[in-house]
C-alpha positions as a LaTeX table, in Angstrom:
\begin{tabular}{lrrr}
\hline
Residue & $x$ (\AA) & $y$ (\AA) & $z$ (\AA) \\
\hline
Met1 & 26.86 & 63.49 & $-182.37$ \\
Ile2 & 30.21 & 63.73 & $-184.13$ \\
Arg3 & 31.25 & 66.81 & $-186.10$ \\
Phe4 & 34.38 & 67.31 & $-188.18$ \\
Ile5 & 35.00 & 71.03 & $-188.75$ \\
Tyr6 & 37.81 & 72.32 & $-190.92$ \\
Ser7 & 39.02 & 75.59 & $-192.40$ \\
Glu8 & 42.11 & 77.42 & $-193.63$ \\
Ser9 & 41.50 & 80.04 & $-190.95$ \\
Tyr10 & 42.45 & 79.78 & $-187.29$ \\
His11 & 40.16 & 82.73 & $-186.58$ \\
Leu12 & 37.08 & 81.10 & $-188.12$ \\
Ile13 & 37.73 & 77.78 & $-186.34$ \\
Arg14 & 38.24 & 79.57 & $-183.03$ \\
Gln15 & 34.99 & 81.46 & $-183.53$ \\
Glu16 & 33.09 & 78.23 & $-184.25$ \\
Ile17 & 34.60 & 76.54 & $-181.18$ \\
Glu18 & 33.51 & 79.46 & $-179.00$ \\
Leu19 & 29.94 & 79.09 & $-180.26$ \\
Ile20 & 29.96 & 75.34 & $-179.56$ \\
Val21 & 31.42 & 75.70 & $-176.05$ \\
Asn22 & 29.10 & 78.58 & $-175.15$ \\
Asp23 & 26.13 & 76.51 & $-176.28$ \\
Phe24 & 27.32 & 73.58 & $-174.15$ \\
Lys25 & 27.61 & 75.90 & $-171.15$ \\
Lys26 & 23.83 & 76.24 & $-171.14$ \\
Ser27 & 23.55 & 72.69 & $-169.81$ \\
Asp28 & 26.90 & 72.48 & $-168.01$ \\
Ser29 & 27.84 & 75.96 & $-166.77$ \\
Ser30 & 30.92 & 74.72 & $-164.90$ \\
Leu31 & 32.18 & 72.74 & $-167.93$ \\
Leu32 & 32.84 & 69.67 & $-165.76$ \\
Asn33 & 32.04 & 67.47 & $-168.75$ \\
Phe34 & 34.09 & 69.35 & $-171.30$ \\
Val35 & 37.46 & 67.98 & $-172.46$ \\
Cys36 & 39.79 & 69.58 & $-175.03$ \\
Leu37 & 42.54 & 67.42 & $-176.52$ \\
Arg38 & 45.29 & 68.45 & $-178.92$ \\
Gly39 & 48.58 & 67.05 & $-180.19$ \\
Lys40 & 49.39 & 63.36 & $-179.90$ \\
Ile41 & 46.32 & 61.30 & $-179.02$ \\
Asn42 & 46.17 & 57.89 & $-177.31$ \\
Ala43 & 43.27 & 56.30 & $-179.19$ \\
Thr44 & 42.62 & 53.70 & $-176.44$ \\
Glu45 & 42.43 & 56.32 & $-173.69$ \\
Leu46 & 40.23 & 58.48 & $-175.90$ \\
Ser47 & 37.90 & 55.55 & $-176.48$ \\
Val48 & 37.52 & 55.10 & $-172.70$ \\
Gly49 & 36.87 & 58.81 & $-172.31$ \\
Ile50 & 34.22 & 58.76 & $-175.02$ \\
Ser51 & 32.42 & 55.83 & $-173.40$ \\
Ala52 & 32.50 & 57.18 & $-169.83$ \\
Ala53 & 29.14 & 58.59 & $-168.69$ \\
Pro54 & 28.89 & 62.33 & $-168.00$ \\
Phe55 & 28.98 & 63.60 & $-164.39$ \\
Leu56 & 25.71 & 65.10 & $-163.11$ \\
Cys57 & 24.74 & 66.04 & $-166.65$ \\
Asp58 & 23.02 & 64.57 & $-169.69$ \\
Lys59 & 25.85 & 65.31 & $-172.11$ \\
Lys60 & 29.61 & 65.55 & $-172.36$ \\
Leu61 & 31.63 & 67.45 & $-174.96$ \\
Ile62 & 35.00 & 66.28 & $-176.29$ \\
Leu63 & 36.96 & 68.64 & $-178.54$ \\
Leu64 & 39.85 & 67.44 & $-180.68$ \\
Lys65 & 42.05 & 70.22 & $-182.07$ \\
Asn66 & 44.63 & 69.88 & $-184.85$ \\
Ile67 & 45.61 & 66.31 & $-184.08$ \\
Glu68 & 46.37 & 65.28 & $-187.66$ \\
Ser69 & 49.85 & 66.83 & $-187.73$ \\
Glu70 & 50.90 & 65.15 & $-184.47$ \\
Asn71 & 49.64 & 61.63 & $-185.19$ \\
Asp72 & 50.66 & 59.05 & $-187.80$ \\
Ile73 & 48.14 & 57.55 & $-190.21$ \\
Lys74 & 47.81 & 54.32 & $-188.15$ \\
Ser75 & 46.84 & 56.31 & $-185.06$ \\
Ile76 & 44.32 & 58.27 & $-187.13$ \\
Glu77 & 42.86 & 55.04 & $-188.51$ \\
Leu78 & 42.47 & 53.64 & $-184.98$ \\
Leu79 & 40.88 & 56.88 & $-183.86$ \\
Ala80 & 38.46 & 56.83 & $-186.79$ \\
Lys81 & 37.49 & 53.24 & $-185.93$ \\
Asn82 & 36.81 & 54.23 & $-182.29$ \\
Leu83 & 34.50 & 56.98 & $-183.52$ \\
Glu84 & 32.18 & 54.39 & $-185.04$ \\
Asn85 & 30.69 & 53.65 & $-181.61$ \\
Val86 & 30.22 & 56.97 & $-179.86$ \\
Pro87 & 27.38 & 56.89 & $-177.30$ \\
Ala88 & 24.48 & 59.31 & $-177.59$ \\
Phe89 & 25.55 & 61.20 & $-174.44$ \\
Thr90 & 28.89 & 62.20 & $-176.00$ \\
Asp91 & 29.21 & 65.09 & $-178.43$ \\
Leu92 & 32.58 & 64.97 & $-180.16$ \\
Val93 & 33.91 & 67.85 & $-182.26$ \\
Trp94 & 37.10 & 67.40 & $-184.29$ \\
Cys95 & 38.65 & 70.61 & $-185.68$ \\
Glu96 & 41.48 & 70.89 & $-188.17$ \\
Ile97 & 43.12 & 73.99 & $-189.66$ \\
Gly98 & 44.95 & 73.92 & $-193.00$ \\
Lys99 & 44.73 & 73.98 & $-196.78$ \\
Asp100 & 43.41 & 71.15 & $-198.96$ \\
Ile101 & 42.38 & 69.04 & $-195.98$ \\
Glu102 & 39.98 & 67.03 & $-198.19$ \\
Lys103 & 43.00 & 65.79 & $-200.19$ \\
Lys104 & 44.87 & 64.41 & $-197.19$ \\
Ala105 & 45.01 & 60.68 & $-196.52$ \\
Phe106 & 43.62 & 60.94 & $-192.99$ \\
Phe107 & 40.53 & 62.82 & $-194.24$ \\
Lys108 & 39.77 & 60.06 & $-196.72$ \\
Lys109 & 39.92 & 57.53 & $-193.88$ \\
Val110 & 37.72 & 59.58 & $-191.55$ \\
Ser111 & 35.19 & 60.45 & $-194.27$ \\
Lys112 & 34.20 & 56.77 & $-194.52$ \\
Asn113 & 32.51 & 57.05 & $-191.12$ \\
Lys114 & 28.85 & 57.77 & $-191.90$ \\
Asn115 & 28.23 & 58.90 & $-188.32$ \\
Ile116 & 30.37 & 62.00 & $-188.80$ \\
Ser117 & 28.93 & 65.24 & $-190.15$ \\
Phe118 & 31.47 & 67.39 & $-192.01$ \\
Gln119 & 31.54 & 71.17 & $-192.01$ \\
Lys120 & 33.92 & 73.23 & $-194.10$ \\
Ile121 & 34.20 & 76.90 & $-193.10$ \\
Ser122 & 35.32 & 78.73 & $-196.24$ \\
Leu123 & 37.19 & 82.01 & $-196.23$ \\
Pro124 & 34.90 & 84.95 & $-197.02$ \\
Ala125 & 35.66 & 86.72 & $-200.30$ \\
Gly126 & 34.32 & 89.67 & $-202.26$ \\
Leu127 & 31.19 & 91.19 & $-200.75$ \\
Ala128 & 31.19 & 88.53 & $-198.01$ \\
Leu129 & 34.65 & 89.70 & $-196.90$ \\
Asn130 & 33.48 & 93.32 & $-196.80$ \\
Asn131 & 30.48 & 92.31 & $-194.73$ \\
Tyr132 & 32.62 & 90.26 & $-192.36$ \\
Ile133 & 35.00 & 93.20 & $-191.82$ \\
Glu134 & 32.04 & 95.48 & $-191.07$ \\
Lys135 & 30.73 & 92.89 & $-188.60$ \\
Val136 & 34.08 & 92.76 & $-186.75$ \\
Val137 & 34.33 & 96.54 & $-186.66$ \\
Gly138 & 30.71 & 96.80 & $-185.49$ \\
Gln139 & 31.49 & 94.60 & $-182.48$ \\
Tyr140 & 33.73 & 97.41 & $-181.24$ \\
Gly141 & 31.00 & 100.01 & $-181.81$ \\
Leu142 & 32.91 & 101.46 & $-184.76$ \\
Ser143 & 32.43 & 101.93 & $-188.49$ \\
Leu144 & 34.89 & 101.80 & $-191.40$ \\
Asp145 & 34.98 & 104.22 & $-194.33$ \\
Lys146 & 35.21 & 102.84 & $-197.88$ \\
Lys147 & 38.80 & 103.95 & $-198.50$ \\
Ala148 & 39.93 & 102.28 & $-195.29$ \\
Ser149 & 38.15 & 99.07 & $-196.24$ \\
Phe150 & 39.79 & 99.10 & $-199.69$ \\
Ala151 & 43.25 & 99.72 & $-198.19$ \\
Leu152 & 42.78 & 96.88 & $-195.71$ \\
Ile153 & 41.59 & 94.35 & $-198.29$ \\
Ser154 & 44.17 & 95.45 & $-200.87$ \\
Gly155 & 46.95 & 95.06 & $-198.35$ \\
Leu156 & 45.99 & 91.91 & $-196.49$ \\
Gly157 & 43.11 & 90.35 & $-198.42$ \\
Gln158 & 45.22 & 87.31 & $-199.28$ \\
Asn159 & 45.87 & 86.53 & $-195.61$ \\
Phe160 & 42.51 & 86.41 & $-193.81$ \\
Asp161 & 43.79 & 85.60 & $-190.33$ \\
Arg162 & 46.36 & 88.39 & $-190.39$ \\
Leu163 & 43.75 & 90.78 & $-191.78$ \\
Ile164 & 41.41 & 90.08 & $-188.85$ \\
Ser165 & 44.25 & 90.23 & $-186.33$ \\
Glu166 & 45.43 & 93.62 & $-187.62$ \\
Leu167 & 41.85 & 94.89 & $-187.87$ \\
Glu168 & 41.24 & 94.07 & $-184.20$ \\
Lys169 & 44.39 & 95.99 & $-183.23$ \\
Ile170 & 43.21 & 98.97 & $-185.27$ \\
Cys171 & 39.77 & 98.83 & $-183.64$ \\
Leu172 & 41.36 & 98.96 & $-180.19$ \\
Phe173 & 43.59 & 101.87 & $-181.27$ \\
Val174 & 40.72 & 103.90 & $-182.75$ \\
Lys175 & 38.48 & 103.11 & $-179.78$ \\
Gly176 & 41.24 & 104.27 & $-177.45$ \\
Ser177 & 41.50 & 107.49 & $-179.44$ \\
Ser178 & 37.82 & 108.24 & $-178.69$ \\
Arg179 & 36.89 & 108.10 & $-182.37$ \\
Ser180 & 34.04 & 106.19 & $-183.98$ \\
Val181 & 35.26 & 105.79 & $-187.58$ \\
Ile182 & 38.29 & 103.91 & $-188.87$ \\
Glu183 & 39.91 & 105.95 & $-191.65$ \\
Glu184 & 42.38 & 105.10 & $-194.40$ \\
Lys185 & 45.19 & 106.80 & $-192.48$ \\
Asp186 & 44.67 & 104.33 & $-189.62$ \\
Ile187 & 45.12 & 101.39 & $-191.97$ \\
Arg188 & 48.20 & 102.83 & $-193.64$ \\
Ser189 & 49.88 & 104.02 & $-190.43$ \\
Leu190 & 49.32 & 100.83 & $-188.43$ \\
Ile191 & 49.52 & 98.10 & $-191.09$ \\
Val192 & 51.77 & 99.72 & $-193.65$ \\
Gly193 & 54.01 & 100.86 & $-190.82$ \\
Glu194 & 54.88 & 97.23 & $-190.12$ \\
Ala195 & 55.61 & 96.54 & $-193.78$ \\
Asn196 & 57.64 & 99.72 & $-194.32$ \\
Glu197 & 60.98 & 98.17 & $-193.40$ \\
Ser198 & 60.44 & 95.35 & $-195.91$ \\
Ile199 & 59.28 & 97.85 & $-198.53$ \\
Phe200 & 62.38 & 99.96 & $-197.88$ \\
Lys201 & 64.61 & 96.91 & $-198.38$ \\
Phe202 & 62.75 & 96.06 & $-201.58$ \\
Leu203 & 63.11 & 99.65 & $-202.78$ \\
Asp204 & 66.80 & 99.68 & $-201.87$ \\
Phe205 & 67.46 & 96.52 & $-203.90$ \\
Ile206 & 65.63 & 98.05 & $-206.87$ \\
Leu207 & 67.68 & 101.25 & $-206.70$ \\
Gln208 & 70.86 & 99.19 & $-206.36$ \\
Lys209 & 69.78 & 97.34 & $-209.54$ \\
Asn210 & 70.11 & 94.07 & $-207.62$ \\
Lys211 & 67.55 & 91.97 & $-209.49$ \\
Lys212 & 68.08 & 88.72 & $-207.56$ \\
Ser213 & 67.69 & 90.33 & $-204.12$ \\
Ala214 & 64.75 & 92.44 & $-205.36$ \\
Phe215 & 62.83 & 89.33 & $-206.42$ \\
Cys216 & 63.69 & 87.55 & $-203.14$ \\
Ser217 & 62.38 & 90.57 & $-201.24$ \\
Leu218 & 59.27 & 90.64 & $-203.44$ \\
Asn219 & 58.57 & 86.96 & $-202.70$ \\
Gly220 & 58.80 & 87.76 & $-198.99$ \\
Leu221 & 56.26 & 90.56 & $-199.33$ \\
Ile222 & 53.86 & 88.29 & $-201.25$ \\
Ser223 & 54.30 & 85.52 & $-198.66$ \\
Ser224 & 53.45 & 87.96 & $-195.87$ \\
Gly225 & 49.99 & 88.40 & $-197.39$ \\
Leu226 & 50.43 & 91.65 & $-199.37$ \\
Asn227 & 48.92 & 91.51 & $-202.84$ \\
Glu228 & 50.45 & 92.80 & $-206.06$ \\
Leu229 & 48.43 & 96.00 & $-206.48$ \\
Tyr230 & 49.08 & 96.95 & $-202.89$ \\
Ile231 & 52.83 & 96.45 & $-203.32$ \\
Ile232 & 52.74 & 98.63 & $-206.45$ \\
Ser233 & 50.83 & 101.34 & $-204.58$ \\
Met234 & 53.40 & 101.21 & $-201.76$ \\
Leu235 & 56.28 & 101.43 & $-204.22$ \\
Ala236 & 54.62 & 104.40 & $-205.91$ \\
Tyr237 & 54.20 & 106.06 & $-202.51$ \\
Gln238 & 57.87 & 105.45 & $-201.65$ \\
Phe239 & 59.15 & 106.71 & $-205.01$ \\
Arg240 & 57.02 & 109.87 & $-204.73$ \\
Ala241 & 58.36 & 110.36 & $-201.20$ \\
Leu242 & 61.92 & 109.94 & $-202.53$ \\
Tyr243 & 61.28 & 112.56 & $-205.19$ \\
Leu244 & 59.74 & 115.07 & $-202.77$ \\
Val245 & 62.43 & 114.57 & $-200.12$ \\
Lys246 & 65.13 & 115.05 & $-202.76$ \\
Glu247 & 63.42 & 118.23 & $-203.97$ \\
Leu248 & 63.14 & 119.74 & $-200.48$ \\
Ala249 & 66.61 & 118.59 & $-199.41$ \\
Asp250 & 68.11 & 120.27 & $-202.50$ \\
Lys251 & 66.50 & 123.48 & $-201.22$ \\
Lys252 & 68.57 & 123.04 & $-198.03$ \\
Met253 & 65.46 & 122.44 & $-195.94$ \\
Pro254 & 66.21 & 120.82 & $-192.51$ \\
Asp255 & 65.12 & 117.22 & $-191.97$ \\
Ala256 & 62.64 & 118.19 & $-189.23$ \\
Thr257 & 60.98 & 120.71 & $-191.55$ \\
Ile258 & 60.81 & 118.16 & $-194.39$ \\
Ala259 & 59.20 & 115.65 & $-192.03$ \\
Lys260 & 56.62 & 118.21 & $-190.97$ \\
Glu261 & 55.97 & 119.36 & $-194.54$ \\
Leu262 & 55.49 & 115.84 & $-195.92$ \\
Arg263 & 53.92 & 114.44 & $-192.72$ \\
Ile264 & 56.39 & 111.57 & $-192.48$ \\
His265 & 58.69 & 110.39 & $-189.68$ \\
Pro266 & 62.13 & 112.10 & $-189.46$ \\
Phe267 & 63.74 & 108.65 & $-189.67$ \\
Val268 & 62.00 & 108.12 & $-193.02$ \\
Val269 & 63.29 & 111.48 & $-194.21$ \\
Lys270 & 66.85 & 110.45 & $-193.33$ \\
Lys271 & 66.52 & 107.13 & $-195.18$ \\
Asn272 & 64.94 & 108.75 & $-198.23$ \\
Lys273 & 67.63 & 111.44 & $-198.41$ \\
Ser274 & 70.32 & 108.79 & $-198.51$ \\
Leu275 & 68.58 & 106.87 & $-201.30$ \\
Ala276 & 67.45 & 109.91 & $-203.29$ \\
Ser277 & 70.90 & 111.51 & $-203.34$ \\
Lys278 & 72.15 & 108.67 & $-205.56$ \\
His279 & 69.56 & 109.22 & $-208.31$ \\
Ser280 & 68.58 & 112.05 & $-210.61$ \\
Tyr281 & 65.10 & 113.57 & $-210.89$ \\
Leu282 & 64.79 & 112.11 & $-214.40$ \\
Val283 & 65.49 & 108.55 & $-213.18$ \\
Leu284 & 62.93 & 108.88 & $-210.37$ \\
Glu285 & 60.35 & 110.37 & $-212.75$ \\
Lys286 & 60.76 & 107.44 & $-215.18$ \\
Lys287 & 60.30 & 104.92 & $-212.39$ \\
Ile288 & 57.17 & 106.67 & $-211.10$ \\
Leu289 & 55.76 & 106.68 & $-214.66$ \\
Ser290 & 56.55 & 102.98 & $-215.00$ \\
Leu291 & 54.65 & 102.29 & $-211.76$ \\
Tyr292 & 51.65 & 104.27 & $-213.01$ \\
Asn293 & 51.58 & 102.45 & $-216.37$ \\
Thr294 & 51.82 & 99.02 & $-214.72$ \\
Asp295 & 49.04 & 99.85 & $-212.27$ \\
Leu296 & 46.84 & 100.99 & $-215.16$ \\
Ser297 & 47.61 & 97.87 & $-217.25$ \\
Ile298 & 46.64 & 95.58 & $-214.38$ \\
Lys299 & 43.45 & 97.45 & $-213.55$ \\
Thr300 & 42.34 & 97.49 & $-217.21$ \\
Gly301 & 43.05 & 93.78 & $-217.61$ \\
Lys302 & 45.96 & 94.09 & $-220.02$ \\
Leu303 & 48.26 & 92.31 & $-217.56$ \\
Ser304 & 47.66 & 89.88 & $-214.71$ \\
Pro305 & 48.82 & 91.20 & $-211.30$ \\
Gly306 & 51.63 & 88.64 & $-210.98$ \\
Val307 & 53.02 & 89.14 & $-214.48$ \\
Gly308 & 52.60 & 92.91 & $-214.24$ \\
Leu309 & 54.56 & 93.14 & $-210.99$ \\
Asp310 & 57.34 & 90.85 & $-212.26$ \\
Leu311 & 57.74 & 92.92 & $-215.43$ \\
Leu312 & 57.68 & 96.09 & $-213.35$ \\
Val313 & 60.56 & 94.89 & $-211.16$ \\
Val314 & 62.60 & 93.93 & $-214.24$ \\
Asn315 & 61.97 & 97.40 & $-215.65$ \\
Leu316 & 62.75 & 99.21 & $-212.37$ \\
Val317 & 66.12 & 97.53 & $-211.81$ \\
Arg318 & 67.47 & 98.51 & $-215.23$ \\
\hline
\end{tabular}
């Protein structure tokens, strides 16, 4: 049996490999007949390995992982040719991670082999993504409230592997806190906390009216997996925090008291005070209103998220 499994997600491929290996363990608990190969492959040596009979077992399992990037097309062609004569006692599983794998030259060569079964593991989306998140959380004996789920998907829904990685960290944190429900505050404190420095830089460029740097910073945020509506919500949060810190600072309130009153870190208070002191209440109010109007336009379908966010940045840096 020969299987070619591919996906954009490292997590989904890893999960599938674990299922395959665990199933093989039922007949070979010591995994004496299991071989995992990655990187540059010697097609001749692989051919010998494929043909060699298993030791004290009926089957052997050979796993090839992400070999396309490390091998030239000629090596792939030779490998594909060797896969035409795989004995019945050898199960070979070839896994590749990446986008548009079907369009790559090596895939077209390999797909000509009628002995290979192909399996594409697609990224879950919509309701399927919600269900998958609940499944992951359930494995830790936890549940996730709706606001937390929305915050997680809004923030990292465009980057599935990072979403799952961050979710697993949050599960461990909540479990360690002797709680059973993941709340929105957990998502915002643990995930948004990591993005705060980038958001601050983005905000700083906007307030400096540095359009070029603002758009470079925005591209970085998008590349990190944050979607447009989430970035807008974070900007709105930061601008409101600026406004409130300015208001309390003007009342001569100490930084520690401001931090306690607004439930934010004293370091954030210090940064916000520095930024807010350079801008009037009227300027901050106009920017907050602009954020609200853009958010509404996107959610009502008047603007696409990408166009809406670009126009918002142009408006904010004026």
